[in-house]
BADRENDREN-521878 format. One line per 10 residues: number of its first residue (from 1); their letters; for each residue x negated, y, z negated of C-alpha. Coordinates in steps of 0.05 Angstrom, whole numbers, plus 5000, padded with zeros to 4 digits. Each point is the difference from the previous one (the first is absolute). Layout:
<rs>
NUM = A = X Y Z | ... .
</rs>
This chain:
<rs>
1 = XXXXXXXXXX = 5489 4689 5017 | 4963 5050 4963 | 4997 5078 5026 | 4930 5034 5012 | 5004 5073 5009 | 4933 5030 5031 | 4993 5071 4994 | 4943 5033 5051 | 5017 4944 5045 | 4959 5026 5063 .
11 = XXXXXXXXXX = 4942 5018 4958 | 4939 4958 5012 | 5011 4953 4941 | 5082 5006 5006 | 5004 4965 5067 | 4966 4942 4972 | 5040 4991 4950 | 5060 5005 5044 | 4966 4951 5041 | 4979 4952 4944 .
21 = XXXXXXXXXX = 5076 5000 4973 | 5039 4999 5065 | 4958 4938 5017 | 5036 4966 4941 | 5066 4976 5006 | 5016 5008 4921 | 4993 5071 5004 | 5052 5054 5022 | 4954 5059 5018 | 5024 5073 4996 .
31 = XXXXXXXXXX = 4936 5037 5032 | 5008 5089 4990 | 4951 5048 5028 | 5006 5077 4992 | 5046 5003 5062 | 5044 4960 4954 | 4997 5032 4929 | 4961 5060 4968 | 4975 4964 4937 | 4992 5069 4964 .
41 = XXXXXXXXXX = 5071 5009 5006 | 5024 4973 4943 | 5069 4992 4997 | 4992 4965 5078 | 4941 4953 4969 | 5049 4980 4948 | 5065 4985 5043 | 4952 4967 5053 | 4970 4952 4945 | 5069 4988 4966 .
51 = XXXXXXXXXX = 5032 4988 5070 | 4948 4949 5013 | 5007 4968 4934 | 4925 4968 5014 | 4966 4947 4963 | 4927 5023 5019 | 4976 5074 5004 | 4939 5006 5044 | 4975 5073 4998 | 4953 5012 5066 .
61 = XXXXXXXXXX = 5007 5073 4996 | 4945 5043 4982 | 4973 5068 5015 | 4925 4989 5022 | 4964 5055 5021 | 4947 5006 4958 | 4968 5058 5014 | 5056 5045 5016 | 5035 4992 4928 | 4936 5022 4971 .
71 = XXXXXXXXXX = 4992 5061 5038 | 5067 5023 5006 | 5052 5003 4945 | 5063 4995 5035 | 4972 4927 5033 | 4974 4981 4923 | 5075 5018 4976 | 5026 4945 5066 | 4949 4955 4962 | 5029 5001 4939 .
81 = XXXXXXXXXX = 5067 4998 5023 | 4987 4945 5044 | 4954 4959 4961 | 5017 5019 4932 | 5071 5025 4991 | 5029 4960 5048 | 4986 4928 4968 | 5023 5027 4934 | 5075 5002 5030 | 4988 4932 5048 .
91 = XXXXXXXXXX = 4973 4971 4932 | 5062 5025 4958 | 5044 4965 5059 | 4970 4936 5002 | 5003 4990 4926 | 5081 5018 5006 | 5007 4957 5049 | 4963 4943 4966 | 4953 5004 5067 | 4925 4980 5007 .
101 = XXXXXXXXXX = 4958 5061 5021 | 4933 4990 5036 | 4964 5071 5008 | 4936 5014 5029 | 4940 5035 4970 | 4925 5015 5020 | 4929 4989 4973 | 4994 5079 4997 | 5031 5002 4937 | 4931 4980 4974 .
111 = XXXXXXXXXX = 4942 5046 5004 | 4933 4961 5006 | 4961 5015 4945 | 5011 4930 4962 | 4929 4977 4960 | 4940 4977 5050 | 4965 4945 4978 | 4925 4998 5018 | 4941 4955 4986 | 5027 4940 4964 .
121 = XXXXXXXXXX = 5046 5043 4961 | 5062 4946 5015 | 5069 5024 5008 | 5036 4987 4932 | 5066 4978 5050 | 4954 4952 5041 | 5017 4929 5012 | 4928 4982 5007 | 5014 4969 5065 | 4983 5059 5046 .
131 = XXXXXXXXXX = 5071 5032 5000 | 5011 5069 5032 | 4995 5030 4933 | 4924 4985 4998 | 4979 5008 5074 | 4956 5055 5026 | 4999 5035 5063 | 4942 5022 5041 | 4941 5029 4976 | 4985 5042 4934 .
141 = XXXXXXXXXX = 5018 5066 5036 | 5080 4971 5015 | 5047 4995 4950 | 5013 4928 4976 | 5071 4978 5004 | 5043 4983 4946 | 5076 4968 5001 | 5059 5034 4968 | 5047 4953 4960 | 5071 5016 4999 .
151 = XXXXXXXXXX = 5006 5020 4931 | 4940 5047 5006 | 5014 5078 4988 | 5014 5038 5044 | 4970 5068 5011 | 5008 5028 5069 | 4963 5055 5029 | 5049 5030 5053 | 5064 5024 5009 | 5022 4941 5044 .
161 = XXXXXXXXXX = 4973 4952 4948 | 5038 5035 4939 | 5071 5000 5044 | 4990 4925 5002 | 4976 4987 4933 | 5062 5041 4984 | 5053 4948 5038 | 4958 4945 4965 | 5017 5029 4939 | 5074 5014 5013 .
171 = XXXXXXXXXX = 5011 4930 5028 | 4972 4964 4932 | 5041 5049 4956 | 5068 4997 5043 | 5002 4930 5029 | 5019 4932 4976 | 4972 4952 5042 | 4942 5026 5048 | 4938 4993 5031 | 4951 5050 5012 .
181 = XXXXXXXXXX = 4960 4979 5060 | 4924 5044 5003 | 4967 4993 5069 | 4937 5034 5035 | 4984 5018 5070 | 5069 4982 5043 | 4995 4979 5062 | 5043 4961 5059 | 5039 5011 5052 | 5023 5080 5006 .
191 = XXXXXXXXXX = 5059 5011 4963 | 5065 5022 5038 | 5016 5061 4959 | 4992 5064 5033 | 4958 5018 4925 | 4958 4943 5008 | 4925 4998 5008 | 4947 4954 5041 | 4965 4957 4957 | 4920 5011 4988 .
201 = XXXXXXXXXX = 4981 4943 5044 | 5047 5032 5057 | 4974 5067 4999 | 4921 4977 4998 | 5011 4949 5056 | 5034 5058 5046 | 4935 5036 4979 | 4953 4946 5015 | 5028 4988 5076 | 4996 5073 5012 .
211 = XXXXXXXXXX = 4924 5015 4969 | 4933 4966 4998 | 4994 5021 4927 | 5049 5010 4938 | 4987 5017 4930 | 5031 4966 4941 | 4998 5011 4928 | 4954 4948 4964 | 5010 5015 4926 | 5079 4987 4980 .
221 = XXXXXXXXXX = 5007 4929 4989 | 5068 4964 4990 | 5037 4947 5037 | 5035 4999 5070 | 5079 4976 5000 | 5029 4968 5054 | 5075 5020 4996 | 5027 4934 5030 | 4962 4965 4941 | 5026 5049 4952 .
231 = XXXXXXXXXX = 5075 4991 5020 | 4996 4926 4992 | 4962 5002 4936 | 5052 5047 4971 | 5059 4951 5021 | 4960 4944 4962 | 4994 5039 4940 | 5070 5009 4999 | 5031 4930 5020 | 4945 4978 4944 .
241 = XXXXXXXXXX = 5041 5047 4946 | 4933 5018 4972 | 4998 5043 4944 | 5011 5079 5009 | 4944 5035 5002 | 4946 5028 5039 | 4963 4959 5057 | 4943 5010 5037 | 5006 4981 5074 | 4945 5007 5056 .
251 = XXXXXXXXXX = 4959 4960 5049 | 4933 4972 4971 | 4929 5029 5013 | 4982 5067 4970 | 4986 5049 5049 | 4979 5076 5021 | 5031 5030 5058 | 4929 4991 5043 | 5005 4929 4979 | 5065 4993 5028 .
261 = XXXXXXXXXX = 4981 5033 5062 | 4937 4950 5011 | 5055 4945 4993 | 5047 5022 5049 | 4953 5019 5056 | 4966 4936 4991 | 5068 4965 5010 | 5024 5046 5050 | 4931 4988 5041 | 4985 5074 5000 .
271 = XXXXXXXXXX = 4921 5026 5004 | 5022 5067 4968 | 4945 5023 4955 | 5033 5015 4934 | 4952 5040 4946 | 5015 5002 4922 | 5018 5072 4974 | 5020 5019 4935 | 5065 5019 4974 | 4976 5073 5003 .
281 = XXXXXXXXXX = 4990 5000 5072 | 5070 5015 5013 | 5041 5047 4967 | 5054 4973 4963 | 5044 5046 4947 | 5014 4930 4956 | 4943 4965 4966 | 5006 4930 5004 | 4965 4949 4954 | 4945 4971 5013 .
291 = XXXXXXXXXX = 5017 4927 4983 | 5069 4977 4994 | 4998 4932 5013 | 5063 4959 4983 | 4985 4943 4949 | 5052 4954 5020 | 5017 4949 4935 | 5074 4987 5005 | 5015 4966 5070 | 4956 4959 5047 .
301 = XXXXXXXXXX = 4954 5044 5043 | 5018 5017 5075 | 4945 4976 5050 | 4947 5042 5018 | 5012 5067 5037 | 4957 4981 5054 | 5042 4941 5016 | 5062 5043 4997 | 4964 5054 5042 | 4986 4946 5055 .
311 = XXXXXXXX = 5073 4980 5003 | 5024 5074 5003 | 4957 5016 5060 | 5021 4939 5036 | 5075 5020 4988 | 4977 5064 5024 | 4962 4971 5060 | 5056 4950 5021 .
</rs>
């Protein structure tokens, strides 16, 4: 029986990893959260991990206060510690123990500034079959979206993005058997952890029920990722013993935040008016990429996010 260690086990993703592995009798699951371990106490971390002797380690620990770390140096220090330096120590431990490390990252390692291809000029990456690389979104004044491949160069434009890229670099440098999984716009059941946040869809659903109209940003295109689908696909990658490296996992359907709210209210049966607004409408210290769609090339794509969202709402209403 293989031992699976899940760090950050009460977060939105961590709790789904626990569920998917605990439902499989072939695994012994050790789930640890902030009340069980201080992952920045590296002596304690080492002792805990060595005591467990895991075959697979999932790092679902993350600092994700994107704006807070942009304007506060102390918060940025926390972001670098949790997102960048802690993964380095975990990577070294995984190598020493011969364990597989699964580490999660973000589309925010990209800047959203790849060349835009217009008017009959084909994207040199395009397959010629209407793939996401050569699709365009909306009228001329709206930014066309394009997809980032797993091996594209990273140029983060926020402190948060830089902290996550540091984590990627450390895992690649110090781990032996590893998977770096990039995701975007995570949603799912609210985290059990005190530090956990509600997902965008949860927040907008609450606003839609309380107000006659809401505003939603229309101008930052990426993909939504459903936590249970991500957990299942992560397990699949490990079980198939796929090559070490970077993997993109997200549900199909490139969308802006506004697009997501339109689908959310449609599924939920809400008549709330939705006003599309540019990103500058809201005061957010951190810059976000205008287009950071993750191209999925190494695995089978997940179902469309609207199907996942329908399932999620059904679970919430049951």
